[in-house]
Every structure is written in structure tokens, then in C-alpha cells.
N, C-alpha and C positions, 0 to 999 in steps of 0.2 A: 677520703675513702667513703664509698657509699655504705651507709649503715642499714642493716636489715634486722629488725626486731619484731617479735610477735606482740600483737596487742589484741584486745577483745574485739575491736571493730573488724578484725580479719577472720573471726570465727564464723564458720558456716553452720554451726549448730549440730554437727554430727561428730561425735567424739573420735571415732576412728579416722575420719578424714582430717579433722583438726590436728590429730597427733602426727599424721603423715606430713601435713603442711609445716608443722613446727620443725620436724626433722629436715625437710627440704630447705627451709629458710636457714637453719643452722649450718647445713653443708655449704650452701651458696655463700653465706656470710664468711665461712672459713676460706672458700676459694677467693673471694674478693680481698680478704685480709692477706692471704698468701700472695696474691698479685701485688698488693700495695707494699708489702714488706719484702718483695723479691725473694720469696722462698725457693728452695731448690726444686728440681724437676720431680724428684721422688715424692715430695710432699704434694705437689700439684696432681701427679698421677694418682696418688691415694685418694685425694678429695674427689676427683672426677669419677673414680671407680665407685666410691660411696654414693655419689649423686646418681650414677647410672643405675645402681642396684635399688636405691630407694625410690627413684621415680618410676622404674619398671614395676615394682610391687604396688606402688600407689596407683598407677594407671590401671593395672589389672583390677584392683579393688573398686575403682571408680566405674570402670566399664561393666563390672558385674552388677553394681547398683543401678546403673543406667538401664541395663537389660531388664532388671526386675521391675523398674518403673515404666518400661516400654517408652523410653525417652525418644522424642522425635528426631533430635539432632545427634543421635548416637554415632552414626557413621562419620559425621564431620568431626566430632570430638576424638574419635578413634584415630582418624588421619592426623589430627593435630598432635596427638600423643606420639605417634610414630615419627612424625617430622622432627619433633624435639629430640627424641632418642637418636635419630640419625645425625642431628647437628652436633651432639655432644663430642664425638670423636674429632670432628672438624675443628671445633672450638679449642679442644685440647691441643691438637696439632699446631694450630695457629699460635697458641700461647707459648708452647715449648720451642718452637722453631723461629721465633722472632724476638728480637730485643727492642723492638719499636714500642715506645710508650703508648702511642696511639692505638696499636693493636691490643695491648693489655686493657686500655680503657674501653675499647669497643666490646671486648669479651665481658668485662665487668658490667657494662651498661646493658648488654644483651641479656645476661642472666638476671639482672635486677628487673628489667622490663618484663621478662617472661614470667618470673615468679609472681609479680604483682598482678599481671594480666590473668594468669592462670587462676589465682585464688579469688580475686575480687570481681572478675568478669566471667571467665569461662566456667568455673565450678559453680558460680552462683545460679546459673541457668538450671541445671538439673537438681541442685539443692533446693531451689524454690519449689520445683515439682514434688520433691520428697516431703517438704514441710506442708504443702497444700494437701497431699494425700493423708498425711498424719493428722492434720488439723480436723478433718471431717470425722475422725474416729474418736476424738477427745470427748470425754464425758464431762458433765457439769462439775463433778467432784474434782476432776483434774484441773479444770479451769479455775475453780475456787482456790485449789492448792497453789497453782502457779501464780495466781494474782496475789495471794498472801505472801508467797516467797518473794515476788517482785517488790511488794511494798516493804517487806522486811529488809531487802537489800538496798533499796533506793532511799528510804525515809528512816531517819533515826528515831529512836523510841520516844524522845522528848517531843519531837514534832508530832508523832502519832498520838501521844497523850493530848497534846494541844488540839489536834484536829478532832479527836473524840469529844473534847470539851466544847469546842466551838461549833461543831457541825449542826446541832439543833437550832442555833440562833443565827447561822450565817445568812439564811434566807431573809430573816427579819432585818438584819443589819443592811443587807443589800437593798431591800425595799426602802429602808430608812434613808440610805444614801441617795437612792434615786429621788426620793421625796425631797430631801434637802437640796439636791442639785436642781430639781425642777423649781423648788421654792426660790432658790437663789436667782435662777434665771428670770423667773417672773418678777422678783424684787428688783433686779437690775432693769428689766423692761419698764417697770412702774416708775423707778427713779428717772429713767430716761424720758418717759412720757411726761412726768412732772416738769422736767426741764423744758421739754418741747411745748407743753401747755403754757408755761410762763412766757416763753419766747414768742409763741404765736399770739398770745394775748397782748404782749407789748408791741409786736409788729402791727397788730390790728389797731391798737390805740394810736401808734405813731403815724401809720399810713392814713388813718382817718383824719388826724389833725393836718397832715400834709395835703390831703384831698380838700379839706375845708379851706386851707390856706391857698391852694391852687385855684379853687373856685372863686374865692374872694379876689385873688389877684386877677383872674380872668375878667370878673365883673368890674374890678377897679380899672383895668386897662381899657375895656370896651366902653366905659363911661367917661372916658377922657380924664381919668384920675380925679373925678369930682366926688363919686360916691364910694361907699365901702371902705374909705380910708381908715376910719376909727376901728371898724370891725377887723380889718386886715392887720392892723398893728397889734390888737389884742390877741388875735389868733397866732401871730408870729411868736408872741411871748409864750403861749401855751405849747406851741410846737417846740420851742427851745427847751421847755421843761421836759417834754416827752423824749426828746433826743438825749438829754442828760440822764434821764431815768433808764432808757434803753442801753446806753453806754455802760452805766453802772452794772446793769444786769448781765451784760455780756462779759464784763471783766470778772464778775463774781462767779460765773458759771464755768468758765474755761478750765480753771484748775481742778474742778471736780469731775470732769467728763473724760471718757476714754473713747467714745464713739467717733471714728474718723470723719464721717459725714457731718456730724454736729460741730466738731472742732473746725472743720473747713468752713462751715457756715458762719461760725463766730468770727473767724479771721477775715473772711470776705466781707461780712456785714460791717465790721469795724472800718474797713476801707471805704465802704459805701457811706457810712456815717461821716467819716472825715471829708469825703467829697461833697456830701450834702451840706456840711458846715461851710466849706469853701464856696460852694455855689450860692448859698443863701446870703453869705456875707458880701457877695459880689452883685446882689440885686440892686444895690444903690448906684451901681455904675451905669451912667446914662447911655453908654455905648451898647449895652445889651438890649436887643430888640424884645418885643413882647412875645414873638414866636419862640425865641431862644429861652426866655424865662419859663414859658409853659412846657416846652420840650424838656427842659432840665428837670422840672418837677415830674413829668411823665416818666422820664428815664429812671430817676431815683426810685420812685414808687414801684415801677415795673420790676426793677432789679430786686427790691426787697421782697415783693410777692413771689417772684420767681425762685429766690433762694429758699423762702419758706416752703414753697411747693415741693422743692427737692427733698425736704426733710421727710416726706412720706415714703422715700425709698429706704429709710433706715429699717433694719430688721426688728420687728416687734410683733406683738399679738395682733392678729388679723382684725379683730374688732376695733382696737384702738387705732390701727392704721387707717381703717375706713373713717374713723372720727376725724383724724388729721386731714384726710383727703376732703371730707365734707366741709371742714372749716376753711381749708384753702380755697375751695370752690366758692364759698359765700364771700370770702375776702376778695376774690377775683371779681365776683358780681358787683360788689360795692365799688371797686376801682373802675369797672366799666361804666357804671352809672355816673361816677365822678367825671370820666372823660366825656360822657354824653352831656353832662351839665355844662362843661367847659365849651364843647363844640356848639351846643344850642345857644348858650348865652352870646357867644361871639357871632353866631349866625343871625340871631334876632337883631342884635345891635348894628349889624351891617346895613339895616334898613332896605332890604331888597323887596321887590314885589313878590307876591305869592308865586307867580309863574317862575321868576328867576330863582327864588328861594328853593322851590322843588327841584329844579334842574341844577342846582349848585353842587359842587364837590362835597362841601361840608354836610349837606343834607344826606347825601349817599353814605358818608361816614357815620352819620347818626344812626341809620338803619343797619349798617354793618355791625355797629356796636350792639344793636338790639339782638342780632343773631348770636353774638358772643355772649350776651346775657342769658339767652335761652339755653345755650350750651352749658354755661356755668350752672344754671338751675338744674339741668338734667344730671350733671355730674354730682351735684349736691344730693338730689333725690335718690340717685343710685347708691351713694356711699353712706348717707345719713341713716340713723336709726329712726323708727317710727316716732319716738319722742322728740327727736330733733326736727323731723319734718313737721310735726304738730306745732312745735315752738315757732317755726318759721312761718307757718300758715300760708296766707295768700301771697306773701312776699316771695315765696319759693314755688309758686304755681305758674307754670309756663303761660297758660292762657291769660291769667290775671295780669302777669307782668307785661305781656304783649299789649293787652288792652290798656293798661296804665300809660305806657309810652305813647301809643296811638292817640289816646284821649288828650294827653298833655301836649303833644305836638299840635293837635287840632285846636286846642283851647288857646294856646299862647304863641303859636308860630304861624299856623295856616289861617291867619286873619288878615284883613286889609292892613296895609303898612301902618296906618295910624293906630291900630289896635294891638299890634304885636308888642308883647311886654316881656323883656328879658328878666326883669326883677322877679315877677311871679314865676316864670320858668325856673329861675335859680332856686327860689324858695321851695317850689314843689318838689324838685329833684333832691334838694338838700334834706327835706323832711323824709323823703324815701330812703336816702342814704342813712340818715340818723336812725330810722326804724330798723334798717338792716344791721346797723351798728349795735343796737340794743339786742337784737336776736343773736348776733355773733357773740356778744359779751355773755349772754345767758348760756349759749351752747358751750363756750369755753369754760365758764364757771361750773356748769354741770359736769363737764369732763374732768375738771380739776377735783371736784368733790368725789367723783367715782374713783379717781386715781388715789386720793388720800385714803378712802375707805379700803381700797384694794391693798394699799401698802400696810395699813393696820392689820388686816386679816393675814397677810403674808408674814408679818412679824410675829403674830400670835401663833400661827402654824409652825413657824420656825422654832420658836421656844418650846412648843409642845413636843415636836419631834426630837429636839435636843435633849429634853428631859427624859424621854423614853429611851433614847440611845444611851444616855449617861447611866440610867438605871440598869440597862442590859449589860453595859460594859463593866460596871461595878460588880454586879452579880456574877458575871462570867469570870472576872478576875479572881474573886474569892473562891469560886468553884475550882477553877484551874489551879490555884495555889495549893488547895488541899490535895487534889488528885496528883499534881506534879510532885509534891513532897512525898506522898505515899508510895510513888513508884520510882521516882528519879533518885531520891536520897539514898536508898539501899544500893542502887546501881552505882552511884557515885562512890560509895564506900568501897565497893568491889573494884571499881576502876582505880581508885587511889591505891588500894592494896596491890593491884596488878602492876601499877607504875612503880611501886616500891620494889616489887620483884624484879622489874627490868633494871633497876639500879643496884641490884645485888643484895637487897635487904629482905630477908625471908622471915623476919620476926613478926610481921603484921598478921595477926590472927583475926578470924571473923566469928564472933560469938553473939553479936547483937541480934541478928536476924535468924529466927529459928522456924519460920513458916515452912509449910510443905509445898508451897507453890514454886513457880519457875525461878523466882529470885533465890529461894532457899536452895534449889538445885545448883544455882550458880555459885552460892557460897561453898557447897560441898565440893564442887569441881575445883574451886580456887584452892581449897585446903589440900586436895589431892595433888594439884599442880605444885603448890609450895613445898610439900614434902618430897616430891620427886626431884625438884630443883635442889633441895638441900643435899640430896644424895649425890647429885652431879657437881656440887660446888668445888670438890677437890680438883676436878679436871679443868675448871674454868680458866685458871691462869695459863695453863698450857695452850688452851685454845686461843686465848688472847694473844700470846706470843706468836703462834702460828699465823693468826690473822694479820698481826702487825708486820710480820716478815713478808707475807704476801702483798700487803699494801705498799710496803717499801719497794718491792720489786716492780709493782705496777707503776708507781710514781717514777721510778728510774727509767722504765721502758717508755712512758709517756714523754719524759724529758728528752730522751734521745730522739724520739720521733719528731718532737717539736723542733729540736736543733737541726734535724735532717731536712726539715721543710723550710728553713730560714737561710737567707743569704748571710754568710759569716761576717762580711764587712759592714753592711748597713742594717741588718736585722729585718729587712723586708722579706716577704715570701719569695722563694725561688721559683724558677720557671716551671719545674715539674709540679710543684704544689699548686701554682697558679693555673696550670692547664686542667688539673683535676677540678678545681673550684669553678673555673669557667664552664667546663662541661656540665657540672651540676646546675649552675645558674641558668644555662641555656635550657636544660631540661625543665627547670621550674618555670622559666618564661614561656615555654611551649605549653606546659600542662595548665598553668594558672593564668595564662594570657596576661603576663606582667611585662612591663617595660624593662629593658636592660641596655645600658650604654657602656662603651669601652673607650678609654683614653690610652693612646700610645705616646710616650714622651721621650724625646731625645735631647740631651744637653747639647746646646750649640757649641761647636768648636772645642769639644772636650780634649781632642788630641793636642791642641795648642796649650791648654791648661796643663796637661801632663808634661809637655815639652818645656814649658816655662817654669813649673814648680816641682816637677818630678812626680813620682808615683805617690809620695806622701801627700802632696797638695791635692792630687787627683782623688785620693781616697777620702781626704777630708771633705772635698766638694761633694762626693757621692753620699757621704753620711749626712751632711747638712741638707743636701737636696732631698734625700728621703724624708728627713724630719719635716721639711717644708711641705712636701706632698702630703704626708700623713696628717699634718695639722690644718691643711687647707680643704680637706674633703670631709664627707660625713663619716660618722663612726661605723656605719654599716658598709662603707666602701672598702675594697680590698686593694692594697698597694703592693706591687711585686716588682722585683728587679729581674728582668728577663734577658739582659745582655750586659755588655760592659757599661755603657752609659745610657742604656735603654731601660725604661721603666714602663709599667702598665698599671692602670687603675680601672678596676671593674666596679660598676655602679649599679647594683640591683635596684629595681623599682624606680628608675630614673630615665626620663625620656631625653631626647637629644637637646631640646631647648634648655632643660634644667642642667644637663651635663655641660653645655657650652658656657653657662653662667659660672659654674664651678671651675671649669677649665680656664676661663679668662681670669678669674680671681687667683687661681694657682699661678698662671703665667705672670700676673702682676707681682705676686708675692716673691716669685723667683727673681724677677728683674730688679726688685728692691733689695734683694738679699745680698749681704756682704759676708763672705766666708773668711774669717781670720786665719792666716797661715804665716807664722813667723812675724815679720814686720809689715806684711802686706795684707790687704783685704781683696780677696778674689771676687770679681763680679761675673755673673753668668746669666744666660737667658736659656729659654727652652722652647722647642718646637713641639706642637701638640697635634696629633691626629685624632679625630673623634668620629664615632659611628654608633648608631643605635641598631640593635639586633632586630632583624626581620627574617622570617622564614623564607620569603621569596628571593632574597639576595644573599643569604648566608645559611647554607644547609647544615653546617657543623662548625665546631670551634675554630678549626683551621681556616675555613673561608671567612669567618667573622674577623679573625686577626688580620688576614690578608686584606680584607675590605678596609679595615681601619688603617693598616699600614700604608695603603695608597694615599689616604688623607694626610698621613705624617710626611710622606715624600713631597706632597704638594706644599705642605707648610715649609719644608726646607727649601723647595724651589722658589717659593714666594718671598724669600729673604730671611727666613727663620724668625724666631721670637713672635710667633703668631699661632692661632688656633684655627685649624681647617676642619670643617665638618664634611664627612663623606656624603657624596650625592646619592 
């Protein structure tokens, strides 16, 4: 049965109109209940007469108000009113002259839809115009009064006392919270930067040692393995120590970090370190060519610097992000110089003439690296602070760097073949690389010092803000406690006394509070109430008996209604109740755009079961089958028996894919089921038709059932014991 009840959300804010709406709702609810309980024709005639009289008077009152407001859509509303009044005799005639359940449902649904549309949509149009006109004439006093009333209604008194106590300091607490949040974010950024600084510093040291090792290896190879042997061995030991130190740093930092890019960097760099160890351990393999050795170093160093360069993408303070970018640029500059050193050493040791040397591919690569150096210097100067630029000096000057490379090439490479000297070339560029290493270490150290200083300042500021907030909270707590008890305690006493009154105990008197304020007035009112109730105490038992009698009658009526909606054999909902629920759920699906699925089930070869075991066996099968259906679906699903061996399951908020999973589970459970009857166990299967409700293929409940029924017939035609979904 459709339930119609008045609630505050339906109020239009005009007392006379709201009173009419309540009457109309009550009458329509009575009509729907009369339809549901199959009341006689006289009762229905009476309800329709009341509805006609009430709506006619209501429409006249509305139309008079619309004319007063000069409402634009007055004619349209008047036509709608007359249309409804003309439809009422037709609805009554349909209802009284048809025993069809669907006709009764259509009348109920029409009245339900009309009253909701009339109150919440139609009437709200002109009521909004009424309130708009009324609002313009409201005085400041009225606004203040209504605001106070709204607060009194919405917020309890203890909350209002709390707000009064906290209001002066809410702003300060909010600012303190913002300061703490900002401080915490900066602190996190500084911790992140501290980790970045240590990692970059270690990458700088490791790549520098690998660059030196690569340079020595290059010279070692180009000199036919006669020179640099002792220096290369010593450098390899230093590189081993740097690798171990870097691995330890990575392992210690990973557990402390949450930044995804940094964690990814650590994981990737660990793989690079492992590959570096494997590569360096294979250098003793005589099958590896010199080109492969140098390319291996180049690849490892390039990967390390590339991964460090990606760390500048981490979200942090812009100033420190520029610092990281500047450091990455100068690390790149150092690596480019290292590659130039390698290329130049091998080019000089190739003993080419000056003409052949200038036109060689390696000479071109040498000057390509010069362009890369100048770009790295540009990036550094763009990102670095003035102090960092000053620290780098001429090393980070584009013109000076270009001049240095040109002079070095001229001095040690563009000489007659007899005067070309790879050792001096190597030493000259190595010194340059070492100078850049010193500058890099200084920049990183300065950044680390600034980071530590910033961390100390942030910690100090955090503790200061924390002390201020703690002081405010303690003071506010004390103030609130005093105010709270001065107001709430007397009210609690009155509340306790009123609760005692509700329990029938009228002996609780209020003498503690004698003030002449509002709470004193509440005490006086309580005393008046208590005495009045004492006078009425004699009639309380009679009222209780009357209420209990009424309650018993209601329970009995509800019990009979429940029995009337259940199948006597299985306990499932009967077809009539199922049709009502189906119609309601379709309405919900339309209004709320929810999914709705329906299963129609038919026990396979049920007639054979009846023939073999009699009606007693058939009845037992039906009962057990219902239990299996009920236990196989969701608690929100509705299981009904709509025919002899035909059942239906309605699944609100369930699409066809979900329903098919449940249907397959149910079908499996039924096929596994054994129904004990006498000495036998009866086995059974079920055919299932499934459909999901859509407006475009099912305009009403009848079509929805028919649509699903087609799928059930297909399931039977396909050999039974299967689930078929409607197309």
C-alpha cells in the first residue's frame, strides 16, 4: 500500500494552504487504504465526496491568492484545477465498476502522483512569489527575531553556550591551525630536502670517483696498459668504498620516506648499483673490449645523473627546487667534462696528424660536448642563487669555459704529432673536474646548512604555536566549564524532574533554583505542570487500558493484513502483494534512476513430482524450494509465489549482470538440493528468466513481467535447468 504522510519538507509556509494540504493528504490516504482493504462502495463514495469538496474549496483559496499576487501562470493553474475535478468522477466510476486489481492500482498511483506533484511542484510556483513579496517588507527586527527562533529550534542550549564561549577565540585557533599546517608542510619539505641533499651529495661523490676511474681506465687502455695501472687500482678501491656508502644511505632512507618519486629513485638506483657491481667485476674478462668498458661506465654514470635530475620534479619550496636544479646542472657539467677527457685522451693517443685529427669524428664529438657544457652552465646560472654563482666563479662562466676548452685543445691536441700529449690533456681536464667537484661540494654543504637551520626554526615555531594553542585551550576549557555548569546544571535538574513526571513520579519538587531569570520561570512552570498532573492521576489507569486495547486491536489488524499478503503453503508473498511491491519499485526506479531486476522461476517437471509423490510431496518441494530461494538472494530482495510452481524474485538496486550471478547461484543451490519425503530424497531443477527494467522496453509492471516471462520460456525451450537473460 502506498503510504502518504505529512512532513515538514512538504510545508509551503502558508498556514491556510498547509492545513488544506494535510486534509487532502489524509483523504487520499484513506482512499488508498480503502482500495487496499477492499472496502465497500459506500465507503469509497464517501471518501471521493470528501475529496471533491475539500479540493474545490482549496482550489478557490489558491486562485484567490494567485489573483492577489497577479501570478503570471494563473490561467494555467486554474485549468489544471478544473481538469483534476473533472477526473475525480471518472476515477470513482472506474474503481466502483471494475474488479481488476490493476485498475485499483492505477487509481491509487494517479492520486499519489497528483498530490505529490500538486504540493511539491505546482503550488511551490506561486508560493515562491508570495514569499518573495513578503520578504521585501520584513524589518530588521523581524529578521533578528526569526534568526533567533531558528537558532533556538536548530541548536540545543548546551551547544549555544559552547559557541558563546568559543566564538572569541575561534579565529585565533583557526589561524593557529593554519600556522601549524603550514609549519608542518614546510617541515616535511625540509626533511625531504635534507634527504635529497644527502643523496645528491653521495651521487656527486660516487659519480666523481667513477669519472676518475673511467678517465684512468681510458688512459690505461690508450697507453697499451703500461701507464696509470697503480692509480687505476687505487681509484677502484675508492670507488668500492663510495658504492658501499651510497648503498647504505639508500637502505637507511627508504623506510623513512613517503614521497613516491624519491622511493622510485631509491629502488631504481639500487638496481643501477647492482648492475654497476656486476659490470665492474666483469672488467677482468679479457673478452670485453675497451669500447664496451667505457660505454658501460658512461651508461651507469648517465643513469645516475638522470635519476638525480628527475628528483627536481618533487613538489617542494621553489627556492630549494632551484637549488636542486642548479646542483644537477653542475653535476652534468662535470660529467660532460669527464666524457671530453675520455674522448680527448683517446684522440691524442691515436697519433693522428693535425689535419686528420680536426676532421675525425671524435674531434666533432669533443666540440659537441662543449655545447653541452655551455648549456649546463646556462641552466646553472639560471637556477642558482647569486651566492652559488659567486662560489662557482669562472668555472660557471660560459665565455671562460669556452676559452678554457679551446686553449686546452690548442695546447695539447692541435700540435704536431710529436708534441701531442694525452697525459697533460688528462691532467688539465682532471684538475678542472676536481675544481668543479670542490664547488659542487661547497654548494651542497651550504644547502645542507641552510636546510638544517630552516628545520631548527620550524621546530621552534611549532613549539611556540603549540604552547599558545595549549594555553588558549586550557583557558577556554576552564571558562566553558564555569559557564556550562551555571546554565546547564539547573536545566538538567528540570529535565530530570520532567523525566520523573513521564514515569509517573510526581514527588520531585524544585526548590534549589529561586532566581527570577528564564530558568526560574521554567521551575515555576514545572511546578504548575506537576500539580496539574497529580490532579489527573486518577484517570491515568483508565487511559492506559484504553490505549492497550487500541494497541491490541491494531496488532491484530496488522497480523491479519500480513497473513492476507502471504502464501499459506510456503510463507512467500502472494501474487497480489507482489504486484503492489513491483509497481512501487518501478516507481522508485523511474524517479531515482535506480536499477531493478526481476527473476521468474519455474520448477522443472513439477507435474511429474506431483504424480510420483502426490500433493504431499509436491507441497514439501514447494516449501523447501522457497526456503532455498529466500536463502540464496539478498535480504533486500522480494521472493513471491505467483502461481502453482511459479515464483518471482524482485531485486531492487541490482543490474542484470549482478542478478545473473545470483540467479546462477540459486539455480546451482536448487540442483544440489535434496527434498526428503518419506524414504525418498526428491531432486529438482529450476528454469529462470531474467530481465532488467528499462523504460524503453517496459512501460509498466505488466509489460515488465511479460518481458521476463519470454526469457523464462526460452529457458524451458533450451532444455530447462538454466538461466536466460532477456534481450
